[in-house]
C-alpha positions as CSV (number, residue, x, y, z in Angstrom):
1,M,-69.5,4.8,-8.0
2,T,-71.4,3.5,-5.0
3,I,-72.9,0.1,-4.4
4,S,-76.5,-0.1,-3.1
5,M,-77.6,-2.1,-0.1
6,Y,-79.6,-4.3,-2.5
7,Q,-76.5,-5.0,-4.6
8,A,-74.4,-5.8,-1.5
9,S,-77.0,-8.2,-0.1
10,V,-79.5,-10.1,-2.3
11,P,-77.2,-11.0,-5.2
12,V,-74.5,-12.0,-2.7
13,F,-76.9,-14.2,-0.8
14,V,-78.2,-15.8,-4.0
15,R,-74.7,-16.6,-5.2
16,S,-73.5,-18.0,-1.9
17,L,-76.6,-20.2,-1.3
18,G,-76.5,-21.3,-5.0
19,N,-72.9,-22.4,-4.5
20,L,-73.8,-24.1,-1.2
21,S,-76.6,-26.0,-3.1
22,A,-74.1,-27.2,-5.7
23,I,-71.7,-28.3,-3.0
24,L,-74.4,-30.3,-1.3
25,A,-75.3,-31.9,-4.7
26,K,-71.6,-33.1,-4.9
27,A,-71.8,-34.3,-1.3
28,A,-75.0,-36.4,-2.1
29,A,-73.3,-37.9,-5.1
30,H,-70.2,-38.7,-3.1
31,A,-72.3,-40.4,-0.4
32,E,-74.1,-42.5,-3.0
33,A,-71.0,-43.4,-4.9
34,N,-69.1,-44.4,-1.7
35,K,-72.1,-46.0,0.1
36,I,-72.0,-43.5,2.9
37,D,-75.1,-42.9,4.9
38,P,-75.9,-39.2,4.1
39,A,-77.0,-38.8,7.8
40,V,-73.4,-39.4,8.8
41,L,-72.2,-36.4,6.6
42,L,-75.1,-34.2,7.8
43,A,-74.1,-34.9,11.4
44,T,-70.3,-34.4,10.9
45,R,-68.6,-31.6,12.8
46,L,-65.1,-30.2,12.3
47,Y,-64.6,-30.2,16.1
48,P,-66.8,-31.5,18.9
49,D,-67.9,-28.0,20.1
50,M,-68.9,-26.8,16.6
51,F,-72.2,-27.3,14.9
52,P,-72.7,-30.2,12.5
53,L,-73.1,-29.7,8.7
54,S,-76.9,-29.7,8.9
55,R,-76.8,-26.7,11.4
56,Q,-74.2,-24.9,9.3
57,I,-76.7,-25.0,6.4
58,Q,-79.6,-23.9,8.5
59,I,-77.7,-20.9,9.9
60,A,-76.4,-19.9,6.4
61,T,-80.0,-19.8,5.1
62,D,-81.3,-18.1,8.2
63,M,-78.7,-15.4,7.9
64,A,-79.6,-14.7,4.3
65,K,-83.4,-14.7,4.6
66,G,-83.3,-12.9,8.0
67,A,-81.2,-10.1,6.5
68,A,-83.3,-9.7,3.4
69,A,-86.4,-9.6,5.5
70,R,-85.1,-7.1,8.1
71,L,-83.6,-4.8,5.5
72,A,-86.7,-4.9,3.4
73,G,-89.0,-4.5,6.4
74,V,-91.0,-7.7,5.7
75,E,-91.8,-10.7,7.8
76,R,-89.1,-13.4,7.9
77,P,-90.1,-16.9,6.7
78,V,-89.7,-19.5,9.4
79,H,-88.2,-22.9,8.8
80,E,-88.7,-25.8,11.2
81,D,-85.0,-26.8,11.4
82,N,-86.0,-30.4,11.0
83,E,-84.2,-31.3,7.8
84,A,-82.8,-34.8,7.9
85,T,-81.6,-35.5,4.3
86,F,-79.7,-33.8,1.5
87,A,-83.0,-33.4,-0.3
88,D,-84.5,-31.6,2.8
89,M,-81.5,-29.3,2.9
90,Q,-81.8,-28.6,-0.9
91,A,-85.5,-27.8,-0.4
92,R,-84.6,-25.4,2.5
93,I,-82.0,-23.6,0.3
94,E,-84.5,-23.4,-2.6
95,K,-87.3,-22.0,-0.3
96,T,-84.8,-19.4,1.0
97,L,-83.7,-18.5,-2.5
98,D,-87.3,-18.1,-3.6
99,F,-87.9,-15.7,-0.7
100,I,-84.7,-13.7,-1.3
101,R,-85.4,-13.4,-5.0
102,S,-88.8,-12.0,-4.2
103,I,-87.3,-8.9,-2.6
104,K,-87.0,-6.0,-4.9
105,P,-84.2,-3.4,-4.9
106,E,-86.5,-0.6,-3.8
107,Q,-87.4,-2.6,-0.7
108,I,-83.7,-2.7,0.5
109,D,-82.0,0.4,-1.0
110,G,-81.9,3.2,1.5
111,S,-81.7,0.9,4.5
112,E,-78.2,1.9,5.4
113,E,-79.4,3.6,8.6
114,K,-82.4,1.4,9.3
115,A,-82.5,0.3,13.0
116,I,-82.1,-3.4,13.4
117,T,-82.4,-5.1,16.7
118,L,-81.4,-8.7,17.3
119,T,-81.5,-10.8,20.4
120,L,-78.1,-12.7,20.5
121,R,-77.4,-15.0,23.5
122,G,-80.2,-13.3,25.4
123,N,-79.0,-9.8,24.8
124,D,-80.5,-7.2,22.5
125,V,-78.0,-5.9,20.0
126,Q,-78.6,-2.8,18.0
127,F,-77.3,-2.2,14.5
128,A,-77.8,0.3,11.7
129,G,-78.6,-1.4,8.4
130,Q,-75.3,-1.1,6.7
131,P,-73.1,-2.3,9.6
132,Y,-75.6,-5.1,10.2
133,L,-75.2,-6.3,6.6
134,L,-71.4,-5.7,6.2
135,H,-70.1,-6.6,9.6
136,F,-72.6,-9.2,10.9
137,V,-74.6,-10.9,8.2
138,L,-72.0,-11.3,5.4
139,P,-69.2,-12.6,7.7
140,N,-71.7,-15.0,9.3
141,L,-73.0,-16.2,5.9
142,F,-69.5,-16.8,4.7
143,F,-68.4,-18.4,7.9
144,H,-71.2,-21.0,7.9
145,T,-71.0,-21.7,4.1
146,A,-67.2,-22.1,4.4
147,T,-67.6,-24.4,7.4
148,A,-70.1,-26.5,5.5
149,Y,-67.6,-26.7,2.6
150,A,-64.7,-27.6,5.0
151,I,-66.8,-30.3,6.7
152,L,-67.5,-31.9,3.3
153,R,-64.0,-31.5,2.1
154,H,-62.7,-33.1,5.3
155,C,-65.1,-36.0,4.6
156,G,-63.5,-36.6,1.2
157,V,-66.0,-34.9,-1.1
158,A,-64.1,-33.7,-4.2
159,L,-64.4,-30.0,-3.8
160,G,-62.1,-27.1,-4.6
161,K,-62.1,-23.4,-4.2
162,P,-64.1,-22.9,-7.4
163,D,-67.0,-24.8,-5.8
164,F,-67.1,-22.4,-2.9
165,I,-66.6,-19.2,-5.0
166,G,-68.7,-20.4,-8.0
167,G,-68.1,-19.3,-11.6
168,I,-66.1,-16.2,-12.2
169,P,-68.7,-13.3,-12.5
170,G,-68.6,-11.4,-15.8
C-alpha cells in the first residue's frame, strides 16, 4: 500500500496546526490565570539566538500553507507577520487551516516529481515534490511546533506529550 502526497501533507498539516492551536489556548489560559502579560510569552525564546514563540508559530504556519500551495500549484496566501496577541496567533492558524483545507487531493497527488524552487538565505534551492515535503517541510513544521511547545512548557504552561501529538488517531 502506498501513501499519497496529499495524505502525507494536508492531513498532517491540519493535525499539527490544530494541536498548536490547542497548545496556544492552554498558554492563553495559563497567562490569564497567573496574571502574565501574554506579550511576554509570545516574546520568549529558548535561547537568545533562537526565534521567539511568535515567530515559531509564524514559521510553522508558513511551512504548511507554502507547501500546500506549492504542491498544488496555487498561489500562497500572504500573512503580514504582525500578530501581537494569542488571539492574533489563533486567527493566523485558522486562516492557514482554512486555506489548507481548501486544497483537494487531486491538486497535490502526483506532485512527487514536481519542481519546487525556494530561495533560502539568498540561494535558490531546487527540490522535487516528494523530497521537498518529506525532507524539508515536515521536519521544519515539526521543529517549529515542537519549539513553540518547548517554549511554553519552559514557561510553566501545563503541557504534556499528548498536547503535542494530539488524540490517538483511529
